[in-house]
C-alpha positions as CSV (number, residue, x, y, z in Angstrom):
1,M,0.0,-0.1,0.2
2,K,1.7,3.4,-0.8
3,L,1.5,5.9,1.6
4,H,-0.3,8.5,-0.6
5,D,-3.4,6.2,-0.5
6,T,-6.4,8.3,0.6
7,A,-7.6,6.1,3.3
8,L,-4.3,5.9,4.9
9,R,-3.8,9.8,4.8
10,A,-7.3,10.3,6.2
11,G,-6.9,8.2,9.3
12,H,-3.3,9.9,10.5
13,L,-3.0,13.0,11.9
14,L,0.5,13.9,10.0
15,L,-0.4,12.3,6.6
16,A,-3.9,13.8,6.4
17,R,-2.6,17.5,6.1
18,L,-0.1,16.5,3.3
19,P,0.8,17.3,0.7
20,I,1.5,21.1,1.6
21,E,2.8,23.4,-1.4
22,A,5.2,25.8,-0.4
23,G,6.8,28.0,-3.2
24,A,9.7,25.5,-4.5
25,V,9.1,22.7,-2.4
26,R,6.4,20.4,-1.4
27,L,6.0,18.7,1.9
28,R,4.5,15.3,1.5
29,A,4.5,11.6,2.5
30,L,7.4,9.6,1.6
31,D,6.9,6.6,-0.9
32,P,9.1,3.5,-1.7
33,A,9.1,4.9,-5.1
34,D,11.7,7.7,-3.7
35,V,14.4,5.0,-3.2
36,E,16.8,6.1,-5.7
37,D,16.5,10.0,-4.7
38,F,16.6,8.9,-0.9
39,L,19.5,6.7,-1.4
40,A,21.4,9.4,-3.5
41,Y,21.1,12.3,-1.0
42,R,21.5,9.9,2.3
43,G,24.2,7.9,0.8
44,D,26.4,11.3,0.1
45,P,29.0,11.5,2.8
46,E,28.8,15.3,2.9
47,V,25.2,15.4,3.6
48,A,25.5,12.3,6.2
49,R,28.5,14.0,8.1
50,Y,26.5,15.6,11.0
51,Q,23.3,13.3,10.9
52,G,22.8,10.7,13.3
53,W,21.4,8.2,11.0
54,Q,24.0,6.1,9.1
55,P,23.4,5.5,5.4
56,G,22.1,2.0,4.5
57,G,21.4,-0.3,1.5
58,R,18.5,-0.5,-1.0
59,E,16.2,-2.9,1.3
60,A,16.6,-0.9,4.6
61,A,15.8,2.2,2.4
62,L,12.8,0.4,1.1
63,T,11.6,-0.4,4.7
64,F,12.4,3.1,5.8
65,L,10.4,4.5,3.3
66,R,7.3,2.3,3.7
67,D,7.6,2.9,7.7
68,A,8.2,6.4,7.6
69,V,5.1,7.7,9.5
70,P,4.1,5.2,12.3
71,P,0.3,5.1,13.1
72,P,-0.3,6.2,15.5
73,W,2.5,8.7,16.0
74,D,3.3,8.1,19.7
75,E,5.7,9.5,22.2
76,G,9.4,8.2,21.1
77,D,8.5,7.4,17.6
78,W,10.3,9.3,14.9
79,A,7.8,10.2,11.7
80,Q,9.9,11.5,8.4
81,I,8.2,13.7,5.8
82,G,9.4,14.3,2.6
83,I,10.9,17.4,0.6
84,A,10.2,17.4,-2.7
85,R,10.4,19.9,-5.6
86,T,7.4,21.2,-6.6
87,E,8.1,21.5,-10.4
88,D,8.7,17.8,-10.4
89,D,7.9,16.1,-7.0
90,R,11.4,14.6,-6.8
91,L,12.5,13.9,-3.5
92,V,15.3,16.1,-2.1
93,G,15.3,15.7,1.4
94,D,13.0,14.8,4.3
95,I,12.4,16.1,7.9
96,G,12.6,14.1,10.9
97,L,9.9,14.6,13.8
98,L,10.7,12.8,17.1
99,R,7.4,12.9,19.1
100,E,8.9,13.9,22.8
101,G,5.4,14.1,24.4
102,V,2.1,15.3,23.4
103,A,3.0,18.9,22.7
104,Q,6.8,18.5,22.0
105,V,8.6,17.4,18.9
106,Q,12.5,17.3,18.5
107,L,13.0,18.0,14.6
108,G,15.9,17.1,12.5
109,F,16.2,17.8,8.5
110,T,18.5,16.3,5.4
111,L,18.5,18.1,2.1
112,S,20.6,16.7,-1.0
113,R,23.7,19.1,-1.7
114,G,22.1,20.1,-4.9
115,A,19.2,21.7,-3.0
116,Q,21.2,23.4,-0.4
117,G,21.9,26.9,-0.6
118,R,18.5,27.9,-2.2
119,G,16.5,28.6,0.9
120,W,14.5,25.5,0.4
121,A,15.3,24.2,3.9
122,R,14.0,27.0,5.7
123,I,10.8,27.1,3.6
124,A,10.5,23.2,4.2
125,V,11.1,23.6,8.1
126,G,9.2,26.5,8.5
127,T,6.4,25.3,6.8
128,C,6.1,21.9,8.7
129,I,6.3,24.1,12.0
130,D,3.6,26.5,11.0
131,T,1.1,24.5,8.7
132,L,1.9,20.9,10.0
133,L,2.7,21.1,13.6
134,V,1.5,24.0,15.3
135,P,-1.8,23.0,14.0
136,L,-1.8,19.6,15.8
137,G,-1.0,21.3,19.1
138,I,2.8,21.0,19.0
139,A,4.0,23.9,21.0
140,R,7.6,23.1,22.1
141,L,10.1,22.3,19.3
142,R,13.7,21.3,19.8
143,G,16.6,20.8,17.5
144,I,20.2,19.5,18.0
145,T,23.2,20.3,15.7
146,D,26.7,20.0,15.6
147,S,28.2,23.3,16.0
148,R,30.4,22.6,13.1
149,N,27.3,22.5,11.0
150,T,26.8,26.0,10.4
151,P,24.1,26.2,8.0
152,S,21.8,23.9,10.1
153,L,22.6,26.3,13.4
154,R,21.9,29.6,11.4
155,L,18.6,27.9,9.9
156,L,17.3,27.0,13.1
157,Q,18.2,30.3,14.5
158,R,16.4,32.3,11.7
159,L,13.1,30.1,12.4
160,G,13.3,31.6,16.1
161,F,14.8,28.6,17.8
162,E,17.3,30.0,20.8
163,Q,20.5,27.9,22.3
164,T,19.2,26.0,25.4
165,M,22.3,23.7,25.8
166,R,25.8,23.0,24.5
167,E,27.6,19.9,25.4
168,D,31.1,18.7,24.4
169,L,31.0,15.1,23.2
170,V,32.7,12.5,20.7
171,F,30.5,12.0,17.7
172,R,31.7,9.5,14.9
173,G,35.0,9.2,16.4
174,E,35.3,13.2,16.4
175,P,35.4,15.5,19.1
176,C,32.5,17.9,18.6
177,T,30.0,20.2,20.4
178,E,26.5,19.6,20.4
179,I,24.4,22.7,20.4
180,T,20.3,22.2,21.5
181,L,18.1,24.8,20.4
182,E,14.4,25.1,21.3
183,K,11.4,27.0,20.2
184,V,8.0,27.7,21.9
185,A,5.6,27.5,18.6
186,G,2.4,28.1,20.3
187,P,0.7,28.2,23.5
188,D,2.9,26.5,26.0
189,L,1.0,23.3,26.9
190,R,2.8,21.8,29.4
């Protein structure tokens, strides 16, 4: 069954709101048909450098794409939303959403190298927050990034996230400083 099927979308709080058009990008459900584009950007060492996930093979990618949005989306579950080009619906990235509580989500994002530097990540993440998460009652957002990943750090800051923590640690065998940023996106529902 494809994630784009109307019956599945209608029964899921995230998928029912997709697709969302936002200028040059479209937020939409991931689909196994996206496997080649997904493998291309997730397999790029420069794109994967600061990510918490490891690139995988084709079968793992197909499983990931099929199971991208768990029904229901409970606390502790990751859900992935695709970022596609509006012009041809080709997948160029994804947004990961970790449900940390009833009204709290940690988010992360990945964008192919060819799609970077165009403002698409800002549009996609901002649209995800404003038109997908806030209407669902998500009030608190958190992003975590490596301090060396300055484009991601700047993006979160431009979207109104503020630094709340800094931690020195080792990531993939290299010393790094992990920055946690948070944003109250709606009424604080704690």
